[in-house]
N, C-alpha and C positions, 0 to 999 in steps of 0.2 A: 575462466576468465579471472585476471590476475586483480585483487584487491586494488592496485593502483588504476585499474581501467573503469573502475565503478566511476560513475559522472555524481557530481556532488548532490542532488535533489535525490536522487536512488540512494545512496549513500546514508542520508539523513534520514530517510525512511525505514531504511533496513535497521539502522541503529537504536532509533526510536522504538519500532515496534518489536526489537529483540529485548531492548531494555525494560520496556514496560510488561509486555506479554510473556516473557521468556517460552516463544513456542516452540514446539516440536518440532513442525515444520513451519517454512516461511519462503514463498517464491514470489519475488517481484518483477515484473514483466514491464518494462519502458515501451510503451505500444505510441510513442509520438509520431514515432516515422508513419504510420498508418493514418494519420489526419494531418500529414502536412496540406497548406492551403485551406484547411476548414478553422473556422471560429474557433476561437481559444487557443489557435495553434501561433499564430503571426509569426511565424519564423523563429519563435523561440524551441529551445529544446526541453526536453523532460516536462511534459505535459500532460501527457497521459499515460495511466499506470493499469495493469492488473495486477490485483495482490491475492493470494490466498494464505491464509493462516490458520494454523491449527495450536490451540491452546487451553490449558484446563480454565483459564479467566472468561472464558465462554460457556462453561458449563451451566446448565440453568438459564441461561439467557436467551431471549429471543433473538430473532434475526436483527429486527429495528434496534434492540439494545446493545447489540455486538457491533453494528455499525456506527453507533452514537460514540461507543467507545475507543474506536479506533479512530474516528473524526476526530476526538477532544485530543489523542495523541499527536495527531497529526493536523492540529490546526493551523499552523504557522506554513506549513506547505499546501494546504489547501486554501488558504486565504492571499498565496502569492504565487508561485510557480506553476501550481499543480492545477488544470483546469478540468480535468475528468479522470474517476476513479473506479475500477470494476473491481469489487471486492466478495471473496468468499472467504467467511469466517465460522470454523467449525471448532467445536471440542474434541478431544482426542476419541471420543466413543463414537463420534460421527463419520470419523475418517475410515472410507471404506476401499 
């Protein structure tokens, strides 16, 4: 996918996570199409995401602490267009 094909919410998520966490791996999947017609979708695009991120920033932190960090970075997206986000956050030594 070309950079110009990336939609604005996904681009914002990618930019913020990359800037803040400097991940060794980052995968962001827009799963909004799977939720068409469900509550929280309401005909909007870019409402549901699945994110996998590997970063040194997560070393020594609990899963809850990792999720809180990501939620803090994405506070604007979570308050607005993003209805749901599945998150896997690992440190490099946990990647397998």
